[in-house]
C-alpha positions as CSV (number, residue, x, y, z in Angstrom):
1,M,43.4,-25.4,12.5
2,S,44.3,-24.9,8.8
3,S,42.8,-22.1,6.8
4,I,40.9,-24.6,4.6
5,S,39.4,-26.3,7.6
6,H,38.5,-23.0,9.1
7,R,36.6,-22.0,5.9
8,I,34.8,-25.4,5.8
9,Q,33.7,-24.8,9.3
10,R,32.3,-21.4,8.4
11,T,30.5,-22.9,5.4
12,V,28.9,-25.5,7.7
13,F,27.8,-22.7,10.0
14,M,26.1,-20.8,7.1
15,V,24.3,-23.9,5.9
16,L,23.0,-24.4,9.4
17,I,21.8,-20.8,9.5
18,C,19.8,-21.3,6.2
19,F,18.0,-24.4,7.8
20,I,17.2,-22.3,10.9
21,C,15.7,-19.6,8.6
22,G,13.4,-22.1,7.1
23,S,11.7,-22.9,10.4
24,T,11.8,-19.6,12.1
25,N,10.8,-16.0,11.5
26,L,14.2,-14.7,10.6
27,L,13.8,-13.0,7.3
28,T,17.3,-12.8,5.7
29,V,20.4,-14.7,6.7
30,A,23.1,-15.2,4.1
31,A,26.9,-15.4,3.7
32,A,28.1,-12.0,2.5
33,E,31.4,-10.7,1.4
34,G,34.0,-11.7,4.0
35,D,31.8,-14.5,5.4
36,G,29.3,-12.1,7.2
37,I,25.8,-12.4,8.5
38,S,23.2,-10.3,6.7
39,V,19.8,-9.7,8.3
40,V,16.8,-7.5,7.6
41,G,15.3,-5.6,10.5
42,F,11.9,-3.9,10.6
43,G,10.8,-1.0,12.6
44,S,7.4,0.8,12.9
45,V,6.0,3.8,14.8
46,E,2.5,5.1,14.9
47,A,1.3,8.7,14.7
48,K,-2.1,10.4,15.0
49,P,-3.1,12.1,11.7
50,S,-2.7,15.9,11.7
51,V,-4.3,16.7,8.3
52,V,-7.5,15.7,6.6
53,E,-8.0,16.3,2.9
54,L,-11.2,16.2,0.8
55,T,-11.4,16.4,-3.0
56,G,-14.0,18.5,-4.7
57,V,-15.0,19.2,-8.3
58,V,-16.3,22.6,-9.4
59,L,-18.3,22.1,-12.7
60,G,-19.9,24.3,-15.3
61,Q,-21.9,22.8,-18.2
62,G,-23.7,24.2,-21.3
63,Q,-24.5,23.6,-24.9
64,L,-22.1,26.3,-25.9
65,A,-18.5,26.6,-24.7
66,G,-19.2,30.2,-23.6
67,D,-22.1,29.1,-21.4
68,A,-20.1,26.4,-19.8
69,V,-17.3,28.8,-18.9
70,T,-19.7,31.4,-17.5
71,K,-21.5,28.8,-15.4
72,F,-18.1,27.4,-14.2
73,H,-16.8,30.8,-13.1
74,G,-20.1,31.5,-11.3
75,N,-20.0,28.1,-9.5
76,R,-16.4,28.7,-8.5
77,R,-17.1,32.1,-7.0
78,R,-20.0,30.6,-4.9
79,A,-17.8,27.8,-3.8
80,E,-14.9,30.0,-2.7
81,A,-17.3,32.3,-0.8
82,A,-19.0,29.3,0.8
83,F,-15.8,27.8,2.1
84,K,-14.5,31.1,3.3
85,N,-17.6,31.9,5.2
86,L,-17.2,28.7,7.2
87,N,-14.3,30.3,9.1
88,I,-12.8,26.9,9.8
89,P,-9.3,27.3,11.3
90,G,-6.6,25.6,9.2
91,L,-8.8,25.2,6.1
92,E,-7.0,25.7,2.9
93,V,-8.5,25.4,-0.6
94,V,-5.9,24.3,-3.2
95,K,-6.7,24.4,-7.0
96,D,-5.6,21.1,-8.6
97,G,-6.1,21.7,-12.3
98,M,-8.9,22.3,-14.9
99,S,-10.3,20.1,-17.6
100,L,-12.6,20.6,-20.6
101,Y,-14.7,17.8,-22.1
102,S,-18.0,17.1,-23.8
103,S,-20.6,14.7,-22.5
104,M,-23.7,13.0,-23.9
105,N,-27.1,14.7,-23.6
106,A,-30.2,12.9,-22.0
107,S,-31.4,11.2,-25.2
108,Q,-27.9,9.9,-26.0
109,I,-27.6,8.5,-22.5
110,Q,-30.9,6.8,-22.7
111,A,-30.0,5.3,-26.1
112,R,-26.7,4.0,-24.7
113,M,-28.5,2.4,-21.7
114,R,-30.9,0.6,-24.0
115,G,-28.1,-0.7,-26.1
116,M,-29.1,1.4,-29.1
117,A,-26.9,3.3,-31.5
118,V,-26.0,6.7,-30.2
119,N,-26.7,9.7,-32.5
120,N,-23.4,11.6,-32.5
121,T,-24.8,14.3,-34.7
122,Q,-26.8,15.7,-31.8
123,A,-25.3,18.5,-29.7
124,Q,-23.4,17.3,-26.7
125,E,-23.0,19.3,-23.5
126,L,-19.6,21.0,-23.0
127,S,-18.2,20.9,-19.5
128,V,-15.5,22.8,-17.7
129,S,-14.3,21.3,-14.4
130,E,-11.7,22.1,-11.8
131,T,-10.5,19.8,-9.1
132,I,-9.9,21.4,-5.7
133,K,-8.3,20.0,-2.5
134,L,-9.9,21.0,0.8
135,R,-7.1,20.6,3.3
136,I,-7.5,21.1,7.1
137,T,-4.4,21.1,9.3
138,G,-4.2,20.7,13.0
139,I,-6.9,18.0,13.3
140,E,-4.9,16.2,16.0
141,K,-6.2,18.9,18.4
142,L,-9.8,18.1,17.7
143,S,-11.9,15.4,19.2
144,T,-13.5,12.8,16.8
145,Q,-16.9,14.5,17.2
146,E,-15.5,17.9,16.5
147,L,-13.6,16.7,13.4
148,L,-16.7,14.9,12.0
149,E,-18.8,18.1,12.5
150,T,-16.2,20.1,10.6
151,I,-16.1,17.7,7.7
152,V,-19.9,17.6,7.5
153,K,-19.9,21.4,7.4
154,I,-17.5,21.4,4.5
155,V,-19.4,18.7,2.6
156,D,-22.8,20.4,3.1
157,S,-21.5,23.8,2.2
158,G,-19.8,22.5,-0.9
159,K,-23.0,20.7,-2.0
160,D,-25.0,23.9,-1.6
161,A,-22.4,25.7,-3.8
162,G,-22.5,23.0,-6.5
163,V,-19.2,21.3,-5.5
164,V,-19.1,17.5,-5.8
165,I,-17.1,16.3,-2.8
166,G,-15.4,12.9,-2.9
167,N,-12.1,11.3,-3.7
168,N,-13.5,9.3,-6.6
169,S,-14.2,11.9,-9.3
170,A,-13.7,9.6,-12.3
171,A,-16.3,9.7,-15.0
172,S,-18.7,6.8,-15.1
173,I,-20.2,5.2,-18.2
174,P,-24.0,5.3,-18.3
175,G,-25.6,1.8,-18.1
176,V,-22.3,0.2,-16.9
177,Y,-21.8,-0.7,-13.3
178,N,-18.4,0.1,-11.9
179,S,-17.7,-1.7,-8.6
180,S,-14.8,0.7,-7.9
181,Q,-17.3,3.6,-7.8
182,S,-19.7,1.9,-5.4
183,K,-17.8,3.3,-2.4
184,N,-16.7,6.9,-2.6
185,T,-14.2,7.9,0.1
186,M,-15.0,11.3,1.4
187,A,-11.8,12.1,3.3
188,T,-8.2,11.1,3.5
189,F,-6.3,11.4,6.8
190,K,-2.6,12.2,6.7
191,V,0.5,12.3,8.9
192,I,3.0,14.9,7.7
193,N,6.6,15.8,8.5
194,L,7.8,12.2,8.6
195,Q,11.5,12.8,9.1
196,K,11.6,12.4,12.9
197,L,9.1,9.5,12.8
198,K,11.1,7.6,10.2
199,E,14.2,8.2,12.3
200,D,12.5,6.5,15.3
201,A,11.4,3.7,13.0
202,Y,14.9,3.2,11.8
203,Q,16.2,3.0,15.3
204,K,13.8,0.2,15.9
205,A,14.7,-1.5,12.6
206,I,18.4,-1.5,13.4
207,A,17.8,-2.7,16.9
208,D,15.7,-5.5,15.4
209,A,18.5,-6.4,12.9
210,K,21.1,-6.5,15.7
211,A,18.9,-8.8,17.9
212,Q,18.5,-11.2,15.0
213,A,22.2,-11.2,14.2
214,E,23.1,-11.8,17.8
215,K,20.7,-14.7,18.1
216,L,22.1,-16.3,14.9
217,A,25.7,-15.9,16.1
218,R,24.8,-17.5,19.5
219,L,23.0,-20.4,17.8
220,T,25.9,-21.1,15.5
221,G,28.7,-20.5,18.1
222,V,30.4,-17.6,16.3
223,Q,31.3,-14.2,17.5
224,L,29.4,-11.3,15.9
225,G,31.7,-8.6,14.6
226,K,31.4,-5.1,13.4
227,V,28.9,-3.7,10.8
228,I,30.1,-4.2,7.3
229,S,27.3,-2.4,5.4
230,I,23.8,-0.9,5.9
231,N,21.1,-0.7,3.2
232,G,18.3,1.7,4.0
233,E,14.9,2.4,2.5
234,A,16.3,4.2,-0.5
235,D,18.5,1.3,-1.7
236,S,21.6,3.3,-1.0
237,Q,24.3,1.3,0.7
238,K,26.3,2.9,3.5
239,S,29.6,1.1,4.3
240,T,30.9,1.6,7.8
241,N,34.0,0.7,9.8
242,G,32.4,0.8,13.2
243,V,29.2,0.4,15.0
244,Y,25.9,1.5,13.3
245,N,24.7,4.3,15.6
246,P,26.7,7.2,14.0
247,Y,25.3,6.3,10.6
248,I,21.6,6.2,11.2
249,G,21.3,9.9,10.3
250,R,22.9,9.3,7.0
251,I,20.4,6.6,6.1
252,M,17.6,8.8,7.2
253,S,18.6,11.7,4.9
254,T,19.3,9.4,1.9
255,A,15.9,7.7,2.3
256,S,13.9,10.8,2.8
257,K,15.1,12.6,-0.4
258,N,13.2,10.2,-2.6
259,N,10.1,9.7,-0.5
260,S,7.0,11.7,0.2
261,N,6.8,13.6,3.5
262,E,3.2,12.5,4.0
263,Q,1.6,9.2,4.9
264,A,-2.1,8.8,4.1
265,S,-5.0,6.6,5.2
266,S,-8.7,6.5,4.6
267,L,-9.2,5.5,8.2
268,L,-9.3,8.0,11.1
269,K,-6.8,6.1,13.4
270,A,-3.1,6.1,14.2
271,I,-1.1,5.7,11.0
272,P,1.9,3.3,11.0
273,I,5.2,4.5,9.5
274,S,7.2,1.4,8.8
275,V,10.8,0.9,7.4
276,A,13.2,-1.9,6.7
277,V,16.9,-2.0,6.8
278,R,19.4,-4.6,5.8
279,V,22.5,-4.8,8.0
280,T,25.5,-7.0,7.3
281,Y,27.9,-8.0,10.2
282,S,31.3,-9.6,10.0
283,I,32.1,-12.8,11.9
284,D,35.1,-12.7,14.2
């Protein structure tokens, strides 16, 4: 068979593959450099959360800046003592930044709610606030009941000390309903140290990609060749001259450099860690 006829045959194969993709679940099939087959494989693993994190706000208010600062320091001391006295293993209190702002007094708020002009000449309350993160590690060792009791202790203790607990600490406008603030998530559950979990997910993703490529090669009557290239999560291409297995670690390290080492969820359940990888194979 001439070289031109051989190329025509390969082109017909690629067109057939595109039609197959339109009626199946195969996500990516295309002619690549050197007339290859390119597929996208997906892999996912699940892990039980090992960290729970709550957000709290320590607040001090007063007509004078000095009064607001004094009240703030007093509230913060009470909060620190309250959380320390709980003696919860793995509990860490992390300060996440302070802010200073002024807010309307009661008469100004009422005027705003009634649609009246607000008298800005009246004194406004000055506020000093600090966001804190209440982080508990090792929760995978606790039962659901034990974890709930621990969270309740923290929330109640914080409330007694004047700490507002909840992930939604954005200021609301009096008289204006904000649907995003109708539900305040109290806790965020996290899986940490994702490196090994992502490696397992990548193993599955590459196996999925190979299975897709082998199926396409079988359906079109061609012989699947070696791996030409691999694109991982970080959009960094790794060219290879052999099979994919020795290069999985490289993809892992490249992808993890630009990604967080935590995966969060508002639900107390196993959290999925999912990845995708594009693999291009040559056709022999």
